[in-house]
N, C-alpha and C positions, 0 to 999 in steps of 0.2 A: 437835197444838200448831197453833193457824189460823196464816192466812197474815199475818193482820194482828200476830201476834205475831213471827211470823218476819221480817217486813218490819222491825220496829219491832228487830229485837235485830240484824240487820243496817245498820243507820242507825247504832246503838248502836256499833258496832266501828267500822266508817267513821269515826266521829265520833273515836274512839279513837286509832286510825291518825294521822290528819289532826294533832290533836293533839300525837300523839309528835313526828312532824315538823316540827310549826310548834315546839317548844320545843327539839327538836335544832339546829333553824334557825337561833331565837333565844338557845340556847347560842354557837354557834358564833359567831355575831357579836359576841354580846356579850366574849367573850374575845379578838377581835380589836379590837373599841371599847377594851375595858381597855388591851390591848398600846401603842395608838396613844396613849392619854391619859398613860398610867403615862413615856413617854421624852418626850413633850410637856413632863413638868411636871420635869424635869433640869433644874436650874440649871448652864449651865456659865459656871461661875465658876473661878481659882483663886484661893486667899488670897494664898500666897506666890512667888516664882519665882524660881529662883538666877540671878549672870550667866550668863550665857551667850556663849558663844565665837563662834556664827555665828548665821545665820540658824534660831530657834527651827520646828520643825513638830509641832503638837499633835496629837493623838490623846485618846480619850477611853473606856476601857471602864465598864455599867456592870451590876452584877451582881444577881442574883435577883430573883426574880418581880416585884417593885417597884422593883429598880433602884434598890435601897438604899442600895448599895455604889459609889459613884464614885472610880476609879481614874484618875489623869491619864497618859502618856506622854509624852515631848516626847522629839523628837531634834534633839539640837546637835550637826550635823557627824558625827565619827562617833562617840558614846558616845548614851547613852540616859538619860533619866532618866524613873522608876517612882514614881509617887507609893503605896509599896510599904501605909500603912497607914489611904490612903485619907481622910484630912485634909485635902487639899488645898491642903499645902503640901508644896511639892518641894524643901524646903533641912533636911529631917528627917529623909532615911531611907536619911542614909548615899549611900558617892562612887555618882554613876553609872554605868553600866554599860556597861563597853569590849563591842568590837566581837571577836567570839573565832571560829574556823573562817574563817579567811579564805582566800580564795582569788581570783586574778587570771591569767586568762586570754585567748588570743587564740581567737577562732573566725571563722566566715564571719559575726558578726553585728558583728565589730570587738572591741575592748576588752571583754574581761569579768570582770566584781569579783561576787562574793557574799559573805556573811557572817549571822551570828548573833549575837542580843542574849538572853544564857541567866539566866533569875533560878530556881533550885532553887523556891523557894516567896514567900510573902510572906502574913500574913491581916491584910485589912481592922480599923480601932477596930469591938469588935461584929461582928465577921462571923466567917466558916469561913473554914479556913487554903486556901489557894489554890495547885498546884502543877507543877511543870512548865513553866511563863511561857518559849515560845522564839516571838521576831520574828526571823525570817528576810525579809531583802532581796537582792534580786538585782536588780544594772546591766548589763543585756547592750545593750551597743551604746547605743542613743539612748532605751531601753524602761527602768521601774523600774519594781520590782513588789516588794510584802510582803507574807509571808503568819504568821499569831498562832497558836499553838496554848499550848493551857492543859487543865489538869484542873482543870474547874470545883469548886467544895468540896473537892478530892482525891481525887475519885472519878468523876466524869463526865470523857473528854476530848473538846472543843471545838477548833473551827478556826476561824478568821476572817481575812478578807481575799482576796487571791489577785487577782481581777479587782473594778478600778475599784480607786480610794483612800478611806482611812480619815483621810487628816492634813487639815489646813486651817492655814493661816498664821497663827490666834489663835483663841484658846478660844472666843470666840463663837461663830464658823464651824464647829463642830468637828461631823461626824459624831458618831452613840451604837453603840458594839458590844456589842448586849446579847446575855449571855453569862447565860443563867438562865431567861430568858422563855419563853413559848408558841410550838410551833415548827410551822409551815407543811409539811405534804408536798407537792415538787417535783416536777414532771419534769425530768431532766436529758433530752441529748444530744437525740434522735427528738421534735419537738414532733407530730407529727401521725400520724396511723392510714392506709393508702394499701391501698383496695380491693383484694383477692386479692393480697396482697404478704406477707410477714414481714418481720417488725420483728425486726432483728441484737439490739437490747436492749430491756427496757423497763428504764427507771431510777427511781427513785425517791431523794431528797435529804430531809432534816428540816431548813427553817434557819430561823431569826428574821431578816426584810430588815434588822432598826436602824432608824435614822432618816433612811437618804438612800442610795444609792447605793452600794456600795462599803463599807458598814457591814455587811451580812451574816455571820451568823456559823450555824456547820453543825455539826449532831452526829457526830462519830466513828463511824466503824462498832464502833469498838470497846466503845463506852459500853454495849450491847447484846449479852448474852453467847450465844456463837456457835450454839445450838440455837434463839434466838429470831429467827425468821422473819416480817418482816412481810406481811402476804398484802394482795392487788388487787383487787377486783370487779369488774369490766367488764360493764358493760349497753350494748349496743350499740344503735347506733340501726336502727331498720326501719320500712321502708314502710307506712301506716297497716293497721292491719288484719292483719298479719302477728304470727305470736308471737312474744314477748319471747325475743332473742338475749342472756343472761349467760354467762361464763365466770370462773375460779380461776385465778388465779395469783401463787405464790408466790417472792418475791424468796426467794432458798437462798444468791445468791454477791452481793460485796460487793469493793469494789474502791477503789480512788483516794480514800485518805481520809473520805470520807461517801458514797458512792455502794451502795445496795443494789437490785441487777439479777437481772432473770431472761433468758438470752440464746434467739433464735429463736422468739419470740413469733407463735403464728400466728397472722393474720385468721383470723377465722370466716366463712362463706359466708353467703350468706344476710340480708347485713345494706345499709345505703345509704349515701349522702350523710349528713353530719348529726353529732349530737359524739356523744361516747362517755362516759357517767361511770364515773370510776374511784370508787371508794373503798376508802379503805387502813384496815386492820383491826391493831394493834397491839397487842400482853400487855399491859395497860396496870400489872399486877403488876409490872413491871419497866421498864416504859416511864420516865425520869427526867421528862417535863416533856408541860405538857398541851399538846393539838392546838390549832388558829385554825379548824381545820376540819379531815376527814375525807375531803373530796372535791376531783376534779380534775376539769377535762372539758378533751380534746382533741378537734381534729377529723379526722372522716375524710373522705378524699378520692380522686380518682381516682386509677389509676396515673400 
């Protein structure tokens, strides 16, 4: 084979590789763009409301890839209205859900109170059955938090809330909590690598940020079979001219509702300052959603 033919073949292969990279990047961008446009198109409107006994607070779940089902939640004092059939009418779903598992106690934060709103199941019009709805409320001293859990489509456990708020004082201002849309792999805990050290825990979660801060939803660790282990390939920054440094990590441990992790990650020698690129791999045959991206970049810094 002549040098000219070899050169032409090399150029062709490089072109094919570049094309694959560009297509993958475009697909990631397209998925994220579609997700944003889906939520932007959701109309924040309630058809009919009951007569509230106190100042209502509004929250809105949207279900499915295209957010086709809208489930309104309205907290009225110590009861919760849920639009169980997703028709926008909060007066035809039966009585509101009362608080249960109420606890009141004193702590170093002052008087504390927590409770739950529990709904075994509900089913939107022309939709799948949703199960295990539980909205937890914590009032500890001056702080108030909410955490929501749901088994999406009766088979995929997910969470939302815990950080920030998904409540609003009017339907028009309500953020959207999206269950069923594409998920974004995100680093928890340590947000940087430090040269010459060991990272106590490399943690990844899979989340959908919703439409605003506080409206994030998370894939439960119980949504994946125990033998399903996410893999992280790390391409480390090196000095110009040095050989590439790449390591592979398996997130074999799970905890804290939505955290997949590996303990005691060793930072390899021979790397320099810059950005480490993490590429997340999950078995697509058992992972329930698309990913908006499979890469995360983390800064590498000095001790």
